[in-house]
C-alpha positions, 0 to 999 in steps of 0.5 A: 246279542244285539239284533237290529230290525230295519223296515223299508218300503220295497224297491231297493236293489240287492246291492243297496240292501247289502250295503245297508246291512254292512253299515248297520253292522259296522255302526253296532260294532263301533258302539256296542261292546260285542263280538261281530258274530253276535250282531244280527241285522234283519231287513224287512221289505214292505210292499209300497201298497202296504205302507201308508202315511196320512191315509195315502199309500206310498204307491198312491203318493208315487202315482200322484208325484208322477202325474204332477211331473207329467203336468209340469 
């Protein structure tokens, strides 16, 4: 029974999440010998304030990008 976990920073629409689930399910179905009803896809959304790269949260990076664009 395949289970796929996807972790994303929050901010996608419900339609985008649904399409992601559909595409992941289809990929597993194409590549793994299992029945469709056995495939599990779980999407975890993480607040942008709780996800950091290089000690900079995604929110901080968003703010820095917005400031740079305003200065341009």
